[in-house]
N, C-alpha and C positions, 0 to 999 in steps of 0.2 A: 901548193900552198895548203896549209892546215889551218882550219878555223876552230878554235875552242869556243864553246858557247854554253850558256846556262838557260837558253830559251828552248821552248818545245819545238817539235817538228812542225813545219809549215803545212797546214791543211786549210784550204779555203772552203767556205760554205756557200752554197746557193740555196736560198730559202724562198718558197713560194708564199707570198703574202696571203694570210688567211688560212693557210694549211698547217696542220700539226706536223711536227718534226720529231722523230724518235729514232735513236740508234743504240744498239748494244755493242759495247767495246770490250776487248779482252786485254787486261794488263799483263804484260810480259817483261821479264828482265833477261837480257841476253838470249832472247828467243824462247825462253821457258815460261809457261804459265805460272803465275805467282798467286799464292793465297793472299787475298786482300782484306782479311779480317782486321778490323780496327782502322782501315784507311777511310778517308773522306775525300770526296771529289767535289769540285765547284767549277762552274763555267758561266761566263757572262758575255754579253754583247754590249759594246760601248761605241759611241761615236768616236771619230778620230780625235775630237777635242776632249774625250774622256767622260762624257755624260753617259750614265747607265741607261741602256735601251731595253735590255731583257736579261733575265736570269734563268738559266736552264734548271730544270728539276733534275737532280742526280740521285741515283739509287743503286745499291749493290744488288745485283741479280743473283749471283752465286759466288760467295767469297772464296770457296774452295777452288772453283773453276776460274777465278780471276775476272769474272764478268761484272760489268756495271753498265748502267744506262744513263743517257742524257736525253732530255726532251724539252720541247716547247709546245704549248697548246696553240690551237688556231687563233684564240684571242690574243695571245702574246705575239704571234707573227703578224696579226692584223695591225698591231701598234707600230710596226716598223715601216719606214718610208722607202719607196723605191728610188728616191733621189738623194738619200743621205749615205755618206760613206761610213761604214762600220768596220770594227775589228772584233775579234773574239779570242778567248783563250780557255783552256781547260787545265785545271791544277789538281794535284793530289797532295794531301797532307798525310804524312807518315811520321808518327811519334813527334808531332809538333813541327816537323820540317816541311815547308811548302815547296813543291817542285812543279814547274810548268811542263805539261806533257805535250800540248798542242797549242798552236796559235795561227791566226791567219785573217784574211779579209772575209767580209760577209757581203754577198750580193743578194738583194731582195728583188724578186721579179713579181710582176702583177699576175694574178690569176686570170685565165682566159675565159673559162666557163664559170658562170656565176649562178 
């Protein structure tokens, strides 16, 4: 069976409540690093009913190397509930065309050491 889709790859997140989260990602097309000059990235966490819970800060790290970052502050993860179901996605906008790169579930876990 072949499935054609316009959704991003599934990547689930596990976030520790009250801890900062930051990752640097590399944008590739057919396995090759792509210059991302002029691209914009956006990512959000929403409840399954669609209420906005958090917006990631996104930034291009090196356009020529195709790297960009996504992050949440500790204050932003503190605002997430360990009992609420969340979804997230990451989109790229290229020449006005929005494409979803990643999507998945978000699990928030309590911090142990305070």
